[in-house]
C-alpha positions in Angstrom: 0.0 0.0 0.0 2.7 2.6 0.7 4.2 1.9 -2.8 1.0 2.9 -4.5 0.9 6.6 -3.4 4.6 6.8 -4.3 4.2 5.6 -7.8 1.8 8.3 -8.9 4.2 10.7 -7.3 7.0 9.4 -9.5 4.7 9.7 -12.5 3.8 13.3 -11.5 7.5 14.1 -11.2 8.1 12.5 -14.6 5.4 14.6 -16.0 7.0 17.7 -14.4 10.1 17.7 -16.6 8.2 16.6 -19.6 5.8 19.5 -18.9 8.7 21.9 -18.6 9.2 22.0 -22.4 5.5 22.2 -22.8 5.4 25.0 -20.3 7.9 26.7 -22.5 5.5 26.3 -25.4 2.6 27.2 -23.2 4.4 30.2 -21.9 4.9 31.4 -25.5 1.3 30.8 -26.3 -0.3 33.0 -23.6 1.9 35.9 -24.5 0.5 36.3 -27.9 -3.0 35.4 -26.7 -3.3 38.5 -24.4 -1.6 40.5 -27.1 -4.4 40.4 -29.7 -7.1 40.8 -27.0 -6.1 44.4 -26.0 -5.6 45.2 -29.7 -9.3 45.2 -30.6 -9.9 47.5 -27.7 -7.8 50.4 -29.0 -9.0 49.8 -32.5 -12.6 49.9 -31.4 -11.8 53.1 -29.5 -10.1 54.5 -32.6 -12.9 53.8 -35.0 -15.0 56.9 -33.9 -11.9 59.1 -34.2 -11.5 58.8 -38.0 -15.3 58.9 -38.2 -15.4 62.4 -36.7 -13.8 64.3 -39.6 -15.8 62.5 -42.2 -18.7 60.2 -41.3 -18.3 61.2 -37.6 -20.4 64.4 -38.0 -23.1 62.4 -39.5 -23.3 59.6 -37.0 -21.5 59.2 -33.7 -19.7 62.5 -33.4 -22.6 65.0 -33.7 -24.3 64.3 -30.4 -21.1 65.0 -28.4 -19.6 67.7 -30.6 -22.8 69.6 -31.1 -23.0 70.0 -27.3 -19.7 71.9 -27.5 -20.6 74.0 -30.4 -24.1 74.6 -28.9 -22.4 76.5 -26.1 -21.9 79.4 -28.5 -24.3 79.3 -31.5 -26.7 76.4 -31.7 -28.2 76.8 -28.3 -28.9 80.4 -29.1 -30.4 79.5 -32.4 -32.4 76.6 -31.0 -35.1 78.6 -29.4 -35.3 81.0 -32.3 -35.7 78.4 -35.1 -39.5 78.8 -35.1 -39.3 82.5 -35.9 -35.9 83.6 -37.0 -32.4 82.1 -37.3 -29.4 83.4 -35.5 -27.3 85.6 -37.9 -23.5 85.6 -37.9 -21.5 88.0 -40.0 -18.0 87.2 -41.2 -16.4 90.3 -42.8 -14.6 89.5 -46.0 -13.8 91.3 -49.3 -15.5 90.3 -52.5 -12.6 88.2 -53.6 -12.3 86.5 -50.2 -16.0 85.8 -49.5 -15.9 82.4 -51.0 -12.9 81.3 -49.0 -14.5 82.6 -45.9 -17.6 80.6 -46.7 -15.6 77.5 -47.2 -13.8 78.0 -43.8 -17.2 78.6 -42.2 -18.4 75.3 -43.6 -15.3 73.5 -42.3 -15.9 74.9 -38.8 -19.5 73.9 -38.9 -18.6 70.3 -39.9 -15.9 70.2 -37.2 -18.3 71.4 -34.6 -20.6 68.4 -35.4 -23.0 69.7 -38.0 -24.0 67.0 -40.5 -23.1 67.9 -44.1 -26.7 67.6 -45.2 -27.6 70.4 -42.8 -25.7 73.1 -44.7 -26.7 75.1 -47.8 -24.1 77.5 -49.3 -25.2 80.3 -51.6 -22.9 82.5 -53.8 -23.9 85.8 -55.3 -21.1 85.9 -57.8 -19.2 83.1 -59.5 -20.5 79.6 -58.7 -18.6 77.5 -56.2 -16.2 75.1 -57.9 -18.2 72.2 -56.6 -21.4 73.5 -58.1 -19.7 74.1 -61.4 -18.4 70.6 -61.5 -21.7 69.0 -60.6 -23.6 71.1 -63.0 -21.4 69.7 -65.8 -23.3 66.4 -65.3 -26.7 68.1 -65.9 -29.2 70.1 -64.0 -31.3 67.1 -63.0 -28.4 65.2 -61.4 -27.3 68.4 -59.7 -30.6 69.1 -58.0 -31.1 65.5 -57.2 -28.1 65.9 -54.8 -29.9 68.8 -53.3 -33.1 66.8 -52.7 -31.0 63.9 -51.2 -29.7 66.2 -48.5 -26.7 63.9 -47.9 -24.0 66.5 -48.4 -23.3 70.2 -48.3 -25.0 71.8 -51.3 -23.7 74.8 -53.1 -25.9 76.9 -55.3 -26.2 80.3 -57.0 -28.1 82.8 -54.9 -30.3 83.3 -57.9 -31.6 79.8 -57.4 -32.4 80.3 -53.7 -36.1 80.2 -54.4 -35.7 76.6 -55.6 -33.6 75.6 -52.6 -35.3 73.9 -49.6 -34.8 75.0 -46.0 -31.8 73.7 -44.1 -30.7 74.2 -40.5 -27.7 76.3 -41.7 -27.4 78.6 -44.7 -24.1 80.2 -45.6 -24.1 83.2 -48.0 -20.9 84.3 -49.8 -21.2 87.8 -51.3 -18.5 87.2 -53.9 -20.1 89.5 -56.5 -23.5 90.4 -57.8 -23.5 94.2 -57.4 -24.7 96.5 -54.6 -28.2 95.2 -54.6 -27.2 91.6 -54.0 -27.4 91.8 -50.3 -30.9 93.3 -50.3 -32.1 90.7 -52.8 -30.5 87.6 -51.3 -30.5 88.0 -47.6 -34.3 88.0 -47.1 -34.6 84.7 -49.0 -31.6 83.2 -47.4 -33.0 84.0 -44.0 -36.2 82.2 -44.8 -34.2 79.1 -45.8 -32.1 79.1 -42.6 -33.9 77.2 -39.9 -31.3 77.7 -37.2 -28.3 79.7 -38.4 -27.5 82.2 -41.2 -23.8 82.9 -41.8 -23.1 85.8 -44.0 -19.6 86.3 -45.6 -19.0 89.7 -47.2 -18.8 93.4 -46.9 -19.8 94.2 -43.3 -21.1 97.7 -44.0 -23.4 96.6 -46.9 -24.7 93.6 -45.0 -25.2 95.5 -41.7 -27.2 98.1 -43.7 -29.5 95.4 -45.0 -29.7 93.6 -41.7 -30.4 96.9 -39.9 -33.3 97.4 -42.2 -35.0 94.4 -40.6 -34.0 91.6 -42.9 
């Protein structure tokens, strides 16, 4: 009887050294195993980051980022959406109004606005995007407007055809002295929350002061 408990002990010892090379292999296997496990964590955390600049504003980013931007503009525009949008003036010369409008759009997208929320109107030359898209035909061009999936650029002369969007950006890059008086009232009607005006501040303030 005493030999019986000793024999399994010998076998266990024999398994010990034989297990040592196995432990070497098993020690190698757990190291890569925890390796890939934390990897998906950072990747999943990184997925919203690239989404913010592009699809981010449209899906995960807007709720969080709009709260930051709403501290300045959207909160103020929210209560007024039923009657009048908030108006923001960006002084710019005629030849710099289009660039100022593009920068305003970039800031709006970075703040969390969805691309489909923004309509850009130009009083002078068409925006390069509009010129390019119009080369494929008027029907395809306005189909993108109706889809409301991206920022839409249009000539201010076509503002009557444009539908209302939360944000309207107007670039006074030409069109004469009466452009502001003609465009601003219609642009204000199309802006549900915010109207951004890029152009000559004196001319725009004169029109805005007249109760536009």
